[in-house]
C-alpha positions as CSV (number, residue, x, y, z in Angstrom):
1,M,146.7,86.8,93.5
2,I,144.6,83.7,94.4
3,F,140.8,84.3,95.7
4,Q,139.6,82.8,98.7
5,R,135.9,82.1,99.7
6,A,135.5,84.5,103.9
7,E,132.5,85.9,105.5
8,P,130.1,88.5,103.7
9,N,130.6,92.1,105.1
10,R,129.3,95.5,105.0
11,E,130.8,95.2,101.1
12,Y,130.2,92.0,100.1
13,R,127.5,91.1,101.6
14,A,126.3,88.5,99.4
15,L,129.5,86.8,99.4
16,R,133.2,87.5,99.7
17,F,136.8,86.4,99.0
18,L,139.9,87.7,100.4
19,S,143.8,87.3,98.4
20,E,145.7,84.9,99.6
21,G,148.1,87.0,101.5
22,G,145.0,89.3,102.9
23,R,145.6,93.0,100.3
24,W,142.3,92.4,98.2
25,E,138.6,92.0,98.7
26,L,136.3,90.7,95.7
27,G,133.1,90.5,96.2
28,L,129.5,90.7,94.4
29,S,126.4,92.8,96.4
30,P,123.6,93.0,95.2
31,Y,122.0,96.6,94.2
32,Q,118.8,98.3,92.8
33,G,120.2,97.8,89.7
34,G,121.4,93.9,90.0
35,I,124.5,92.8,91.5
36,R,127.8,94.2,91.2
37,L,131.6,92.6,90.9
38,R,134.0,94.2,93.1
39,M,136.9,94.8,94.5
40,G,139.7,97.0,96.3
41,L,141.5,96.7,99.4
42,A,141.1,95.0,101.9
43,G,138.8,96.7,104.8
44,R,138.0,99.9,102.6
45,P,135.6,100.6,99.5
46,P,135.9,99.0,96.7
47,Q,137.3,101.2,94.6
48,V,139.2,98.7,92.0
49,I,137.2,97.3,89.8
50,D,133.2,98.0,90.1
51,F,131.6,95.4,86.6
52,C,127.4,95.3,87.6
53,L,125.6,92.1,86.3
54,G,122.5,93.3,86.4
55,H,119.5,91.7,87.3
56,D,120.9,87.6,85.2
57,P,122.0,85.4,87.8
58,D,123.2,83.6,84.6
59,I,126.1,85.4,83.6
60,Y,127.1,86.0,87.7
61,S,129.2,83.2,87.8
62,P,130.6,83.0,84.4
63,V,131.7,86.1,84.8
64,L,132.5,85.8,88.6
65,L,135.9,83.3,87.5
66,A,136.3,84.9,84.8
67,V,137.7,87.5,86.7
68,L,139.0,85.8,88.6
69,N,141.3,84.4,85.8
70,R,142.6,86.7,84.1
71,L,143.6,88.1,88.3
72,E,145.7,84.7,88.8
73,A,148.7,85.9,86.4
74,V,148.2,89.6,88.5
75,P,150.7,90.1,91.5
76,E,148.6,90.7,94.7
77,S,151.7,93.5,95.9
78,S,150.3,94.7,92.2
79,T,148.5,98.6,93.0
80,S,145.2,99.8,91.9
81,Q,146.0,100.0,88.5
82,E,148.0,97.3,87.1
83,V,144.3,95.0,87.9
84,D,143.2,98.0,85.7
85,A,144.5,96.9,83.8
86,A,144.1,93.3,83.6
87,F,140.7,94.5,82.6
88,P,142.3,97.7,80.1
89,W,138.4,97.1,77.6
90,A,136.7,98.1,80.5
91,G,138.3,100.5,82.4
92,T,136.0,99.8,85.8
93,R,132.5,99.8,84.9
94,P,132.5,99.0,82.1
95,D,129.4,97.9,79.6
96,L,128.6,93.9,80.0
97,G,126.8,94.2,77.2
98,V,129.3,94.8,74.9
99,H,132.3,93.5,76.8
100,L,130.4,90.8,77.9
101,E,132.1,88.2,74.9
102,M,135.6,89.9,75.6
103,L,135.7,88.8,79.9
104,V,133.9,85.9,79.9
105,G,135.2,84.4,76.0
106,S,138.9,85.0,77.3
């Protein structure tokens, strides 16, 4: 699936992407624990990917690009479970202290 930049919204307050067919949203939002990279069906609260990136801005771009790269092989018609399968080591909430190299090194 391919994403295009879109206007931020309530769920993706810092940066928002919308899949070409409009089915999925992906983006960044600030929270008390730092920035979260989240994904879900468009118009609904994010329920698929939920990666806490913490307060280190140096990892935001590499992680976002790595996630977008992995999602290119996932059809837009995929289910939430099929999207999660692109990140089998992490489920929906990975520990980037453990999984960061697996994500950006792929």
